[in-house]
All heavy atoms as an XYZ file, in Angstrom:
669
protein
N      34.980    -24.753     26.770
C      35.239    -26.114     27.192
C      34.593    -26.279     28.623
O      34.744    -25.485     29.468
C      36.743    -26.235     27.324
C      37.295    -27.476     28.084
S      36.852    -29.025     27.222
C      38.367    -29.457     26.464
N      33.970    -27.372     28.695
C      33.274    -27.790     30.069
C      33.946    -28.992     30.450
O      34.278    -29.933     29.689
C      31.808    -28.042     29.795
C      31.042    -26.815     29.377
C      31.129    -28.563     31.083
C      29.695    -27.037     28.870
N      34.518    -28.907     31.654
C      35.240    -30.151     32.343
C      34.589    -30.232     33.731
O      34.718    -29.321     34.494
C      36.606    -29.956     32.377
C      37.500    -31.031     33.062
C      37.334    -32.404     32.323
C      38.915    -30.663     33.072
N      34.174    -31.517     34.019
C      33.691    -31.653     35.441
C      34.302    -32.943     35.917
O      34.169    -34.106     35.113
C      32.111    -31.823     35.414
C      31.520    -32.278     36.563
C      31.307    -31.306     37.691
N      30.890    -31.846     38.835
C      29.676    -32.286     39.250
N      28.639    -31.785     38.463
N      29.446    -32.773     40.385
N      34.987    -33.027     37.014
C      35.531    -34.270     37.526
C      34.576    -34.762     38.611
O      34.055    -34.061     39.427
C      36.902    -33.965     38.161
C      37.547    -35.200     38.720
C      38.834    -34.942     39.343
O      39.007    -34.018     40.170
N      39.971    -35.734     38.953
N      34.398    -36.133     38.576
C      33.560    -36.810     39.524
C      34.503    -37.715     40.316
O      35.189    -38.652     39.747
C      32.410    -37.658     38.935
C      31.470    -36.810     38.139
C      31.791    -36.512     36.868
C      30.298    -36.380     38.706
C      30.796    -35.737     36.068
C      29.435    -35.647     37.966
C      29.679    -35.229     36.709
N      34.660    -37.630     41.652
C      35.556    -38.432     42.441
C      34.568    -39.378     43.181
O      33.590    -38.913     43.866
C      36.311    -37.511     43.431
C      37.307    -36.594     42.739
C      38.040    -35.801     43.846
C      38.317    -37.434     41.789
N      35.005    -40.615     43.153
C      34.283    -41.597     43.833
C      34.992    -42.295     44.936
O      36.265    -42.435     44.794
C      33.756    -42.723     42.778
C      33.263    -42.060     41.745
N      31.905    -41.663     41.443
C      33.736    -41.932     40.421
C      31.606    -41.346     40.311
N      32.754    -41.313     39.569
N      34.341    -42.720     45.921
C      35.115    -43.360     47.148
C      34.678    -44.844     47.108
O      35.525    -45.620     47.747
C      34.576    -42.718     48.459
O      33.226    -42.783     48.582
C      35.157    -41.329     48.469
N      33.651    -45.370     46.612
C      33.332    -46.686     46.587
C      32.612    -47.206     45.233
O      31.403    -46.946     45.060
C      32.398    -47.115     47.776
C      32.247    -48.673     47.906
O      33.068    -49.406     47.599
O      31.084    -48.964     48.466
N      33.414    -47.633     44.355
C      34.897    -47.853     44.331
C      35.631    -46.638     44.104
O      35.113    -45.715     43.793
C      35.121    -48.734     43.083
C      34.043    -48.430     42.203
C      32.821    -48.065     42.983
N      36.875    -46.655     44.599
C      37.793    -45.426     44.384
C      38.003    -45.211     42.885
O      38.646    -46.137     42.283
C      39.067    -45.602     45.269
C      39.950    -44.370     44.856
C      38.796    -45.719     46.668
N      37.518    -44.184     42.409
C      37.774    -43.959     40.964
C      37.606    -42.371     40.686
O      37.047    -41.723     41.531
C      36.740    -44.767     40.152
N      37.905    -41.996     39.430
C      37.598    -40.605     39.035
C      36.916    -40.752     37.608
O      37.359    -41.647     36.844
C      38.877    -39.804     38.909
N      35.922    -40.042     37.395
C      35.234    -39.954     36.127
C      35.234    -38.451     35.631
O      35.361    -37.638     36.430
C      33.789    -40.478     36.278
O      33.720    -41.692     36.842
N      34.892    -38.290     34.407
C      35.027    -36.974     33.912
C      33.854    -36.746     32.857
O      33.472    -37.734     32.107
C      36.340    -36.740     33.045
C      37.582    -36.989     34.033
C      38.166    -38.157     34.038
C      38.011    -35.989     34.726
C      39.138    -38.340     34.917
C      39.090    -36.151     35.632
C      39.648    -37.497     35.613
O      40.732    -37.689     36.484
N      33.309    -35.565     32.861
C      32.399    -35.160     31.797
C      33.111    -34.015     31.217
O      33.607    -33.055     31.893
C      31.063    -34.659     32.361
C      30.078    -34.154     31.405
C      28.643    -34.599     31.735
C      30.108    -32.610     31.343
N      33.276    -33.986     29.872
C      33.954    -32.874     29.134
C      33.110    -32.628     27.940
O      32.657    -33.547     27.286
C      35.500    -32.967     28.982
C      35.861    -34.197     28.106
C      35.912    -33.907     26.711
C      36.029    -35.297     28.672
C      36.382    -35.075     25.904
C      36.460    -36.588     27.835
C      36.531    -36.291     26.451
N      33.151    -31.393     27.536
C      32.279    -31.132     26.302
C      32.515    -29.677     25.843
O      33.296    -28.800     26.445
N      31.804    -29.293     24.864
C      31.777    -27.927     24.326
C      30.355    -27.329     24.352
O      29.451    -27.925     23.903
C      32.145    -28.180     22.737
S      31.995    -26.624     21.866
N      30.430    -26.210     25.140
C      29.099    -25.500     25.403
C      28.613    -24.905     24.138
O      27.440    -24.953     23.847
N      29.485    -24.553     23.165
C      28.976    -23.999     21.909
C      28.410    -24.984     21.029
O      27.398    -24.643     20.247
N      28.798    -26.260     21.119
C      28.069    -27.305     20.314
C      27.094    -28.080     21.124
O      26.405    -29.027     20.635
C      29.318    -28.278     19.835
C      30.318    -27.634     18.974
C      30.007    -27.848     17.504
C      31.159    -27.247     16.775
N      30.817    -27.080     15.420
N      27.069    -27.664     22.441
C      26.041    -28.318     23.249
C      26.175    -30.005     23.388
O      25.286    -30.748     23.284
C      24.649    -27.943     23.049
N      27.567    -30.406     23.256
C      27.772    -31.825     23.249
C      28.966    -32.218     24.262
O      29.645    -31.392     24.499
C      28.149    -32.241     21.782
O      29.267    -31.554     21.337
N      28.909    -33.492     24.683
C      29.829    -33.948     25.623
C      30.047    -35.350     25.672
O      29.368    -36.140     24.947
C      29.300    -33.593     27.066
N      31.149    -35.722     26.253
C      31.487    -37.122     26.549
C      31.668    -37.406     28.051
O      32.115    -36.517     28.790
C      32.713    -37.574     25.822
N      31.403    -38.530     28.515
C      31.670    -38.874     29.933
C      32.644    -40.084     29.791
O      32.452    -40.968     29.065
C      30.402    -39.440     30.652
C      30.705    -39.999     31.937
C      29.473    -38.272     30.721
N      33.761    -39.973     30.526
C      34.792    -40.898     30.630
C      34.827    -41.681     31.907
O      34.846    -41.051     32.944
C      36.151    -40.330     30.393
C      37.388    -41.230     30.378
C      36.177    -39.502     28.958
N      34.903    -42.948     31.784
C      34.991    -43.873     32.938
C      33.942    -43.607     34.001
O      34.215    -43.668     35.248
C      36.281    -43.853     33.576
C      37.416    -44.422     32.737
O      37.071    -45.326     31.885
O      38.586    -44.045     32.805
N      32.622    -43.646     33.697
C      31.608    -43.502     34.729
C      31.458    -44.752     35.600
O      31.506    -45.812     35.145
C      30.388    -43.263     33.818
C      30.537    -43.988     32.671
C      32.085    -43.870     32.375
N      31.218    -44.548     36.830
C      30.983    -45.568     37.905
C      29.801    -45.224     38.632
O      29.429    -44.025     38.859
C      32.183    -45.919     38.655
C      33.256    -46.435     37.858
C      32.679    -44.746     39.468
N      29.213    -46.233     39.310
C      28.057    -45.872     40.254
C      26.905    -45.315     39.519
O      26.347    -45.692     38.439
N      26.154    -44.514     40.350
C      24.894    -43.895     39.838
C      25.032    -42.999     38.788
O      25.937    -42.174     38.670
C      24.361    -43.184     41.141
C      22.974    -42.471     40.834
O      22.276    -42.835     39.859
O      22.515    -41.708     41.698
N      24.209    -43.151     37.708
C      24.299    -42.382     36.419
C      23.696    -40.979     36.575
O      23.931    -40.104     35.802
C      23.838    -43.076     35.152
C      22.358    -43.340     35.401
C      24.619    -44.336     35.071
C      21.672    -43.894     34.043
N      22.809    -40.876     37.543
C      22.162    -39.533     37.763
C      22.990    -38.316     37.828
O      22.729    -37.267     37.191
C      21.195    -39.542     38.992
N      24.114    -38.394     38.546
C      24.922    -37.141     38.600
C      25.464    -36.647     37.249
O      25.729    -35.432     36.981
C      26.188    -37.592     39.576
C      25.485    -38.568     40.497
C      24.523    -39.340     39.499
N      25.760    -37.621     36.347
C      26.294    -37.356     35.032
C      25.233    -36.631     34.242
O      25.449    -35.648     33.558
C      26.743    -38.522     34.341
C      27.851    -39.348     35.007
C      27.556    -40.460     35.734
C      29.166    -38.843     35.157
C      28.508    -41.210     36.432
C      30.048    -39.505     35.854
C      29.760    -40.725     36.506
O      30.700    -41.504     37.283
N      24.106    -37.294     34.327
C      22.906    -36.803     33.577
C      22.509    -35.397     34.075
O      22.284    -34.424     33.285
C      21.665    -37.689     33.687
C      22.002    -39.019     32.944
C      20.493    -37.008     33.123
C      21.105    -40.122     33.164
N      22.587    -35.189     35.381
C      22.226    -33.851     35.978
C      23.298    -32.725     35.613
O      22.894    -31.632     35.252
C      22.096    -33.955     37.444
C      21.827    -32.660     38.184
C      20.717    -31.813     37.666
O      19.720    -32.391     37.114
O      20.727    -30.543     37.859
N      24.535    -33.015     35.685
C      25.521    -32.206     35.257
C      25.522    -31.790     33.772
O      25.599    -30.590     33.441
C      26.955    -32.839     35.453
N      25.118    -32.663     32.846
C      24.956    -32.309     31.468
C      23.619    -31.380     31.294
O      23.782    -30.360     30.663
C      24.693    -33.632     30.734
N      22.554    -31.811     31.929
C      21.383    -30.995     32.011
C      21.656    -29.575     32.452
O      21.236    -28.588     31.817
C      20.350    -31.619     32.791
C      19.012    -30.831     32.675
C      17.919    -31.082     33.790
N      18.498    -30.706     35.013
C      18.581    -29.501     35.545
N      18.296    -28.431     34.668
N      18.995    -29.218     36.672
N      22.355    -29.478     33.600
C      22.688    -28.136     34.229
C      23.576    -27.188     33.413
O      23.395    -26.004     33.483
C      23.350    -28.321     35.526
N      24.415    -27.736     32.562
C      25.205    -27.032     31.610
C      24.645    -26.902     30.315
O      25.257    -26.323     29.364
C      26.599    -27.649     31.591
O      26.541    -28.905     31.158
C      27.289    -27.438     32.873
N      23.421    -27.481     29.966
C      22.847    -27.375     28.752
C      23.528    -28.235     27.568
O      23.387    -27.846     26.437
N      24.169    -29.374     27.914
C      24.872    -30.150     26.899
C      24.215    -31.517     26.867
O      23.588    -31.961     27.848
C      26.406    -30.279     27.185
C      26.620    -30.747     28.529
C      26.916    -28.879     26.965
C      28.157    -31.029     28.781
N      24.380    -32.283     25.798
C      23.891    -33.529     25.588
C      25.028    -34.458     25.627
O      26.149    -34.238     24.936
C      23.178    -33.515     24.286
C      22.566    -34.912     23.983
C      21.647    -34.921     22.761
N      21.319    -36.242     22.429
C      21.560    -36.796     21.175
N      22.145    -36.182     20.286
N      21.252    -38.053     21.097
N      25.007    -35.479     26.273
C      26.043    -36.606     26.371
C      25.805    -37.391     25.000
O      24.942    -38.191     24.768
C      25.979    -37.391     27.544
C      26.083    -36.734     28.854
C      26.901    -38.609     27.441
C      25.685    -37.447     30.044
N      26.893    -37.230     24.182
C      27.035    -37.992     22.862
C      27.824    -39.324     23.000
O      27.623    -40.143     22.116
C      27.468    -37.099     21.737
C      26.644    -35.829     21.592
C      27.338    -35.051     20.373
C      25.256    -36.034     21.134
N      28.847    -39.302     23.878
C      29.668    -40.484     23.920
C      29.915    -40.817     25.393
O      29.985    -39.960     26.197
C      31.018    -40.152     23.229
C      30.908    -39.802     21.776
C      30.811    -38.551     21.409
C      30.927    -40.938     20.929
C      30.794    -38.356     19.909
C      30.737    -40.660     19.561
C      30.815    -39.291     19.050
O      30.589    -39.033     17.761
N      29.863    -42.079     25.650
C      30.361    -42.664     26.984
C      31.489    -43.487     26.647
O      31.433    -44.467     25.914
C      29.117    -43.371     27.621
C      29.646    -43.869     28.977
C      28.112    -42.499     27.894
N      32.712    -43.185     27.351
C      33.918    -43.876     27.017
C      34.455    -44.633     28.295
O      34.538    -43.996     29.364
C      35.077    -42.810     26.626
C      36.270    -43.659     26.307
C      34.605    -42.074     25.367
N      34.682    -45.873     28.129
C      35.407    -46.724     29.298
C      36.794    -46.927     28.696
O      36.989    -47.516     27.706
C      34.658    -48.072     29.466
C      33.543    -47.921     30.493
O      33.646    -47.118     31.463
O      32.483    -48.580     30.345
N      37.689    -46.369     29.616
C      39.090    -46.526     29.175
C      39.697    -47.902     29.470
O      40.694    -48.408     28.971
C      39.963    -45.424     29.755
O      39.973    -45.576     31.148
C      39.618    -44.105     29.305
N      38.972    -48.599     30.392
C      39.415    -49.835     30.868
C      38.324    -50.498     31.680
O      37.506    -49.868     32.240
C      40.700    -49.754     31.838
C      40.409    -48.999     33.053
N      40.222    -47.517     33.079
C      40.379    -49.372     34.241
C      39.989    -47.296     34.233
N      40.130    -48.283     35.043
N      38.377    -51.843     31.730
C      37.444    -52.659     32.476
C      38.261    -53.713     33.237
O      39.102    -54.438     32.575
C      36.363    -53.343     31.595
C      35.580    -52.318     30.804
C      35.441    -54.217     32.369
C      34.519    -51.652     31.562
N      38.034    -53.721     34.471
C      38.801    -54.854     35.236
C      38.002    -54.935     36.660
O      37.039    -54.347     36.782
C      40.233    -54.638     35.452
C      40.556    -53.211     36.063
N      40.485    -52.968     37.284
C      40.896    -52.117     35.498
C      40.766    -51.807     37.631
N      41.156    -51.168     36.476
N      38.474    -55.928     37.346
C      37.710    -56.385     38.668
C      37.359    -55.239     39.480
O      36.332    -55.264     40.148
C      38.482    -57.450     39.314
N      38.291    -54.254     39.629
C      37.962    -53.221     40.692
C      37.398    -51.828     39.960
O      37.239    -50.879     40.700
C      39.187    -52.887     41.484
C      40.283    -52.111     40.770
O      40.206    -52.239     39.446
O      41.256    -51.643     41.309
N      37.035    -51.975     38.674
C      36.426    -50.872     38.058
C      34.919    -51.338     37.625
O      34.922    -51.993     36.489
C      37.144    -50.305     36.845
C      36.575    -49.211     36.121
N      36.631    -48.019     36.525
C      35.863    -49.227     34.986
C      36.029    -47.245     35.730
N      35.463    -47.925     34.816
N      33.945    -50.981     38.366
C      32.587    -51.431     37.929
C      32.059    -50.290     37.114
O      31.503    -49.362     37.654
C      31.876    -51.685     39.181
C      32.493    -52.868     39.908
C      30.341    -52.271     38.847
C      31.926    -53.129     41.355
N      31.890    -50.503     35.852
C      31.495    -49.342     34.961
C      29.962    -49.249     35.036
O      29.207    -50.074     35.007
C      32.031    -49.719     33.553
O      31.412    -48.796     32.556
N      29.622    -47.892     34.890
C      28.222    -47.618     34.563
C      28.151    -47.087     33.185
O      27.026    -46.539     32.738
C      27.831    -46.505     35.519
N      29.070    -47.494     32.344
C      29.131    -46.860     31.010
C      27.962    -47.235     30.054
O      27.306    -46.373     29.421
N      27.649    -48.542     30.093
C      26.503    -49.082     29.132
C      25.187    -48.397     29.673
O      24.457    -48.203     28.804
C      26.616    -50.575     29.159
C      27.689    -51.087     28.431
C      27.613    -52.526     28.208
N      28.878    -53.115     27.581
C      29.202    -53.198     26.337
N      28.352    -52.688     25.501
N      30.392    -53.673     25.878
N      25.060    -48.574     30.953
C      23.815    -47.944     31.486
C      23.613    -46.495     31.195
O      22.568    -45.936     30.768
C      23.678    -48.234     33.083
N      24.703    -45.645     31.260
C      24.726    -44.184     30.989
C      24.439    -44.040     29.481
O      23.549    -43.225     29.058
C      26.024    -43.533     31.431
C      25.942    -42.093     31.093
C      24.848    -41.354     31.935
C      27.301    -41.476     31.486
N      25.079    -44.840     28.672
C      24.894    -44.723     27.184
C      23.464    -44.930     26.862
O      22.747    -44.278     26.064
C      25.876    -45.566     26.484
N      22.869    -46.024     27.441
C      21.594    -46.418     27.146
C      20.478    -45.371     27.601
O      19.607    -45.104     26.861
C      21.215    -47.716     27.841
C      19.847    -48.305     27.470
C      19.606    -49.757     27.999
O      20.362    -50.666     27.759
O      18.594    -49.814     28.730
N      20.705    -44.850     28.779
C      19.794    -43.816     29.255
C      19.810    -42.435     28.538
O      18.882    -41.787     28.503
C      20.183    -43.513     30.692
N      20.864    -42.129     27.963
C      21.104    -40.825     27.192
C      21.097    -40.953     25.738
O      21.019    -40.020     25.066
C      22.464    -40.291     27.642
O      23.496    -41.062     27.313
C      22.454    -39.900     29.084
N      21.168    -42.242     25.204
C      21.200    -42.416     23.814
C      22.563    -42.191     23.112
O      22.667    -41.927     22.003
N      23.596    -42.146     23.994
C      24.887    -41.912     23.616
C      25.540    -43.098     22.958
O      25.100    -44.160     23.211
C      25.716    -41.488     24.829
N      26.500    -42.917     22.253
C      27.345    -43.945     21.739
C      28.309    -44.574     22.803
O      29.030    -43.676     23.458
C      28.180    -43.443     20.521
C      29.022    -44.671     19.759
C      29.675    -44.216     18.565
O      29.217    -43.200     17.969
O      30.539    -44.956     18.148
N      28.419    -45.734     23.006
C      29.259    -46.423     23.947
C      30.567    -46.773     23.290
O      30.496    -47.466     22.297
C      28.571    -47.565     24.638
C      29.507    -48.275     25.729
C      29.803    -47.780     26.853
C      30.100    -49.536     25.310
C      30.596    -48.337     27.790
C      30.946    -50.140     26.194
C      31.176    -49.644     27.373
O      31.977    -50.229     28.405
N      31.713    -46.472     23.985
C      32.939    -46.846     23.392
C      33.807    -47.402     24.461
O      33.951    -46.871     25.498
C      33.785    -45.359     22.915
C      35.041    -45.852     22.351
C      32.849    -44.609     21.842
N      34.394    -48.510     24.110
C      35.230    -49.319     25.092
C      36.629    -49.451     24.467
O      36.746    -49.988     23.301
C      34.720    -50.734     25.376
C      35.682    -51.497     26.103
C      35.954    -51.009     27.604
C      34.981    -52.908     26.362
N      37.670    -48.716     24.906
C      38.862    -48.738     24.381
C      39.570    -50.137     24.349
O      39.439    -50.765     25.330
C      39.877    -47.682     25.094
C      39.483    -46.278     25.006
C      40.420    -45.374     25.707
C      39.234    -45.714     23.540
N      40.218    -50.418     23.321
C      40.881    -51.726     23.206
C      42.108    -51.738     23.871
O      42.862    -50.812     23.736
C      40.957    -52.076     21.681
C      41.390    -53.360     21.389
C      41.427    -53.593     19.834
O      40.398    -53.395     19.222
O      42.488    -54.238     19.391
N      42.523    -52.811     24.502
C      43.868    -52.822     25.175
C      44.962    -52.905     24.019
O      44.874    -53.295     22.909
C      43.868    -54.125     25.841
N      46.037    -52.242     24.331
C      47.074    -52.098     23.444
C      47.724    -53.505     23.125
O      47.766    -54.270     24.058
C      48.170    -51.250     24.121
C      47.706    -51.311     25.582
C      46.332    -51.561     25.625
N      47.943    -53.722     21.945
C      48.660    -54.954     21.620
C      50.108    -54.924     21.774
O      50.706    -54.007     21.618
C      48.316    -55.177     20.029
C      46.963    -55.321     19.796
C      46.655    -55.899     18.487
N      45.184    -55.916     18.276
C      44.490    -56.081     17.096
N      45.148    -56.140     16.094
N      43.283    -56.103     17.133
N      50.616    -55.988     22.413
C      51.931    -56.025     22.696
C      52.660    -56.653     21.521
O      52.343    -57.627     20.860
C      52.170    -57.103     23.848
C      51.496    -56.520     25.097
C      51.807    -57.425     26.216
N      51.037    -56.797     27.240
C      51.131    -57.299     28.630
N      51.914    -58.175     28.891
N      50.335    -56.538     29.494
N      53.826    -55.973     21.196
C      54.641    -56.411     20.054
C      55.419    -57.706     20.493
O      55.784    -57.851     21.632
C      55.798    -55.348     19.847
N      55.284    -58.725     19.606
C      56.010    -59.897     19.742
C      57.313    -59.855     19.327
O      57.739    -59.226     18.422
C      55.171    -61.060     19.171
O      55.097    -60.855     17.752
N      58.228    -60.416     20.166
C      59.711    -60.367     19.779
C      60.124    -61.790     19.646
O      59.735    -62.744     20.361
C      60.505    -59.727     20.855
C      60.180    -58.253     20.916
C      61.143    -57.571     21.795
N      60.793    -57.850     23.181
C      61.584    -57.629     24.225
N      62.743    -57.121     24.106
N      61.132    -57.931     25.462
N      60.920    -62.128     18.652
C      61.409    -63.555     18.609
C      62.741    -63.580     19.526
O      63.469    -62.466     19.560
C      61.735    -63.776     17.153
O      62.624    -62.844     16.548
N      62.864    -64.630     20.144
C      64.057    -64.763     20.848
C      65.150    -65.534     20.195
O      64.863    -66.575     19.743
C      63.654    -65.478     22.262
C      64.871    -65.747     23.086
C      62.585    -64.822     23.016
N      66.335    -64.949     20.074
C      67.463    -65.594     19.238
C      67.944    -66.908     19.959
O      67.785    -67.221     21.080
C      68.529    -64.685     19.165
C      68.283    -63.481     20.133
C      66.875    -63.623     20.663
């Protein structure tokens, strides 16, 4: 198991690269800012980024997900917001 945390100060955020060295494959979760550190971390560990996942998008989270997916040929995944159960009011 490969796990690398990226801490960011502008904007304040945390991103993760995790993967399997045996399968030489990885995913990056919630990338922000410059995509080069993610690409370099994958290269340094001999893994290929297959998925880029954004868990959320909002005003203070400026994603680099699409750019990273495009640069690496990875599949881009944007998690859907949970649906709220509707309740009838008596």
